[in-house]
C-alpha positions in Angstrom: -8.8 -65.4 2.7 -5.2 -65.1 3.8 -4.4 -66.4 7.3 -3.5 -63.7 9.9 0.2 -64.9 9.9 0.5 -64.3 6.2 -1.1 -60.8 6.5 1.3 -59.9 9.2 4.3 -61.1 7.2 3.0 -59.1 4.1 2.6 -55.9 6.3 6.1 -56.3 7.7 7.5 -56.7 4.2 5.8 -53.5 3.1 7.2 -51.6 6.1 10.7 -52.9 5.6 10.6 -52.1 1.9 9.3 -48.6 2.6 11.9 -47.9 5.3 14.6 -49.3 3.1 13.5 -47.0 0.2 13.5 -43.8 2.4 17.1 -42.9 1.8 16.7 -43.4 -2.0 13.5 -41.3 -2.1 15.1 -38.5 0.0 18.0 -38.4 -2.5 15.9 -38.6 -5.7 12.5 -37.2 -4.8 12.3 -35.2 -1.6 15.3 -33.0 -2.5 15.9 -29.3 -2.1 15.9 -28.8 -5.9 12.4 -30.5 -6.1 11.1 -28.1 -3.4 12.3 -25.1 -5.4 10.7 -26.5 -8.6 7.4 -27.1 -6.8 7.5 -23.5 -5.5 8.1 -22.2 -9.0 5.3 -24.3 -10.4 3.0 -22.7 -7.8 4.2 -19.2 -8.8 3.8 -19.8 -12.5 0.3 -21.0 -11.9 -0.5 -17.9 -9.8 -1.2 -20.1 -6.7 -0.1 -17.9 -3.9 -1.4 -20.2 -1.1 0.5 -23.2 -2.4 3.7 -21.1 -2.8 3.5 -20.1 0.9 4.0 -23.8 1.9 7.5 -23.8 0.4 8.8 -20.8 2.2 10.3 -20.7 5.7 8.9 -17.3 6.7 5.4 -17.0 8.2 2.9 -15.0 6.2 3.3 -11.3 7.1 0.5 -9.3 8.7 -0.2 -7.4 5.5 -1.1 -9.8 2.8 -3.1 -7.6 0.4 -0.5 -8.0 -2.4 0.2 -11.7 -1.6 -3.2 -13.1 -2.5 -3.9 -15.3 -5.5 -5.8 -12.5 -7.4 -2.9 -10.1 -7.3 -0.3 -12.8 -8.2 -2.4 -14.3 -11.1 -2.9 -10.7 -12.5 0.8 -10.2 -12.9 1.8 -9.0 -16.3 4.6 -11.5 -16.4 5.2 -14.7 -14.3 8.3 -17.0 -14.5 8.5 -19.9 -16.9 10.9 -22.7 -17.9 12.1 -23.0 -14.3 14.8 -25.5 -13.5 16.7 -26.1 -10.2 19.9 -27.9 -9.3 21.1 -28.8 -5.7 24.6 -27.4 -5.4 25.4 -28.6 -1.9 23.8 -30.0 1.2 25.4 -29.6 4.6 23.4 -30.8 7.6 20.1 -29.0 7.7 20.9 -26.4 5.0 21.2 -26.7 1.3 22.1 -24.4 -1.7 20.0 -24.6 -4.9 20.7 -22.8 -8.1 17.4 -21.7 -9.8 17.2 -20.7 -13.4 14.0 -19.3 -15.1 12.8 -16.9 -17.7 11.1 -13.6 -16.7 10.3 -10.7 -19.0 12.0 -12.6 -21.8 15.3 -12.7 -19.9 16.9 -15.8 -18.5 17.8 -15.4 -14.9 19.7 -17.4 -12.3 19.8 -17.1 -8.5 21.2 -19.3 -5.7 18.7 -20.0 -2.9 19.3 -21.3 0.6 17.0 -24.0 1.8 16.4 -25.2 5.4 15.4 -28.7 6.4 12.0 -29.0 8.2 10.8 -31.8 10.4 10.4 -34.9 8.3 7.1 -35.9 6.9 5.7 -39.0 8.7 9.0 -39.0 10.5 10.7 -40.4 7.4 10.7 -38.2 4.3 12.8 -35.0 4.0 11.0 -31.6 3.8 12.7 -28.4 2.7 11.7 -24.8 2.6 13.2 -21.7 0.9 14.9 -19.6 3.5 13.7 -15.9 3.8 15.1 -13.6 6.4 12.5 -11.0 5.3 9.7 -10.9 2.7 10.6 -9.3 -0.6 8.7 -6.0 -0.9 7.7 -3.3 -3.3 8.6 0.1 -1.7 5.9 2.4 -3.0 7.0 6.0 -2.9 3.8 7.8 -3.7 3.1 11.6 -3.9 -0.3 12.7 -2.6 -1.9 9.4 -1.9 -1.8 6.8 0.9 -2.8 4.1 -1.6 -1.8 2.8 -5.0 -2.6 -0.3 -7.0 -0.5 -3.4 -7.6 -1.7 -5.4 -10.6 -4.9 -3.5 -10.4 -5.6 -4.1 -6.7 -5.6 -1.3 -4.1 -2.8 -1.5 -1.4 -1.4 0.9 1.2 1.6 2.9 0.0 4.9 2.1 1.6 6.5 -1.4 1.9 4.2 -4.0 0.3 5.2 -7.7 0.8 5.1 -9.6 -2.4 6.0 -13.0 -3.8 9.0 -13.7 -6.0 9.9 -14.0 -8.9 7.2 -12.0 -10.6 6.6 -8.7 -12.4 4.2 -6.2 -10.8 2.4 -3.3 -12.3 2.1 -0.3 -10.0 -0.3 2.6 -10.6 -3.3 4.5 -9.3 -7.1 4.5 -9.3 -7.6 6.7 -12.4 -10.7 8.3 -10.9 -8.6 10.8 -8.9 -5.0 10.4 -9.8 -3.2 9.5 -13.0 0.3 8.6 -13.9 2.1 6.2 -16.1 2.0 2.7 -14.6 5.4 1.4 -13.6 6.7 -2.2 -13.9 8.7 -3.6 -11.0 10.5 -7.0 -11.1 11.0 -8.9 -7.9 13.6 -11.7 -8.6 14.7 -13.0 -5.2 13.9 -13.3 -1.5 15.7 -10.1 -0.5 14.5 -7.9 -3.3 12.9 -4.5 -2.4 12.7 -2.4 -5.5 11.5 1.2 -5.0 8.7 2.4 -7.3 8.4 6.2 -7.3 5.1 7.6 -8.6 4.3 11.3 -9.0 0.6 11.3 -10.0 -1.3 14.3 -11.4 -4.7 15.1 -10.1 -7.6 14.4 -12.5 -10.5 16.8 -13.1 -12.6 14.6 -10.9 -10.3 15.0 -8.0 -10.1 18.8 -8.5 -14.0 18.9 -8.5 -14.1 16.8 -5.3 -11.6 19.1 -3.6 -13.4 22.2 -4.7 -16.7 20.8 -3.3 -15.1 20.1 0.1 -13.6 23.5 0.3 -16.9 25.1 -0.6 -18.7 23.1 2.0 -16.1 24.1 4.6 -16.5 27.8 3.9 -20.3 27.6 3.7 -20.5 25.8 7.1 -18.1 28.4 8.6 -20.1 31.4 7.5 -23.2 29.9 9.3 -21.5 30.6 12.6 -22.7 33.5 14.7 -19.4 34.0 16.6 -16.3 36.0 16.0 -14.1 32.8 15.8 -16.0 30.0 14.0 -14.8 26.7 15.5 -12.5 24.7 13.2 -12.5 27.4 10.5 -9.8 29.1 8.6 -10.9 32.6 9.4 -12.0 34.7 12.4 -12.2 38.3 13.7 -10.4 39.6 16.6 -11.4 42.8 18.5 -11.2 44.3 22.0 -14.6 45.9 21.6 -17.7 44.4 23.1 -19.8 42.6 20.5 -23.6 43.1 20.9 -25.5 39.9 20.0 -24.6 37.6 17.1 -22.5 38.4 14.1 -23.3 37.5 10.5 -20.7 36.1 8.1 -20.8 35.9 4.3 -18.5 34.9 1.5 -17.3 37.8 -0.7 -14.7 36.1 -2.8 -14.3 32.3 -3.2 -10.8 30.9 -3.5 -9.7 29.6 -6.9 -9.0 25.9 -6.3 -6.0 24.2 -7.9 -3.6 21.5 -6.7 0.2 21.2 -6.6 2.6 18.5 -5.4 4.6 19.4 -2.4 7.2 16.8 -1.5 5.3 13.6 -1.1 2.0 15.4 -0.6 -0.7 17.1 -2.7 -1.5 20.6 -1.5 -4.0 23.2 -2.3 -2.3 25.9 -4.3 -2.4 29.1 -2.1 -5.4 31.2 -3.1 -6.9 34.4 -1.7 -10.4 34.3 -0.2 -12.5 37.1 1.3 -15.3 37.0 3.9 -17.5 39.7 5.4 -18.6 40.1 9.0 -21.5 42.3 10.1 -23.0 43.1 13.5 -23.1 45.6 16.4 -20.4 46.5 18.9 -19.8 48.8 21.8 -16.5 50.7 21.8 -14.4 49.7 24.7 -13.2 53.3 25.2 -16.1 55.6 24.4 -18.9 53.1 25.0 -20.5 54.2 21.7 -22.5 51.6 19.9 -21.7 51.2 16.2 -22.3 48.9 13.3 -19.6 46.3 12.5 -19.0 45.8 8.8 -15.6 44.6 7.7 -14.2 42.5 4.8 -11.5 40.1 5.7 -8.9 38.7 3.3 -6.8 35.6 3.9 -4.8 33.0 1.9 -6.2 29.5 1.9 -4.1 26.4 1.7 -4.3 22.9 2.9 -3.4 19.3 2.3 -5.3 16.7 0.1 -5.1 13.0 0.8 -6.6 10.3 -1.5 -7.2 7.0 0.3 -9.2 4.0 -0.8 -11.0 6.0 -3.5 -11.9 8.7 -1.0 -10.7 12.3 -0.8 -10.0 14.2 2.4 -9.2 17.9 2.4 -7.7 19.6 5.4 -7.9 23.4 4.8 -5.6 25.8 6.7 -5.0 29.5 6.6 -1.6 30.7 5.4 -0.5 33.8 7.3 -2.7 36.3 9.1 -6.2 37.6 8.3 -6.1 41.2 6.9 -8.9 43.8 7.1 -9.7 45.5 3.8 
């Protein structure tokens, strides 16, 4: 067994050698270029969580498209990455990154910032981001889309770089050709415009909701059914309840209107029956009128659910 003095001397020698080697390790191992290569290795492996550790920006609030499943499902991830430190000035460095994505060799200069030293000795660097790269999803008729097969909210979607993303729809209700978008740097924000067409299943779902709306409305016993797209106005005194019925159901179809899906305007007819007292003569008479109106409305597809908001276009006419 070594005497305590010998152990102390050995420990001091290790510490001195370690401290003496720090400058060399910081120049050869803990370099800005090595940080970039480690980040690219994480991206290539589809490891989103490890990639985060090499970025200066905190994870944004919306991380649906930043998780490991989305990244690893990318149709194309970078390969053959190499990095070279071009300059270091104080706590900032410039690194030139080269890699292959979608069979094309690309190059980009990245800025890195120095972080507090590990163990108080070894340099730590992070890739600087003033904002997260995003996919700007410009979607007609839907508040959601899919990125690499996973549902996300339309609009600006934070993503990791460099990678290729496949943007499309849940084919149950909307269909369109999937679009590829490449995000190649920290400041990239490519816009992906999708104009989906409604599927037969969506049209059936919309028709069902419109049918339910009208059937619920004709159950009312009042002149102006609450929340409904039709009603009957009169100055005469209505005696008792009225009875509504559907005479002509609207033909349901969908059209794109700007960034929304809309019900194509369609004529519907309802009938109202009851008794009334004439406000002038006080005579009591039967009420039996057929009313015609044009039905429209908006259609929103969100998270595989359909919401129809019917509305009347123009005035109700008496036939």
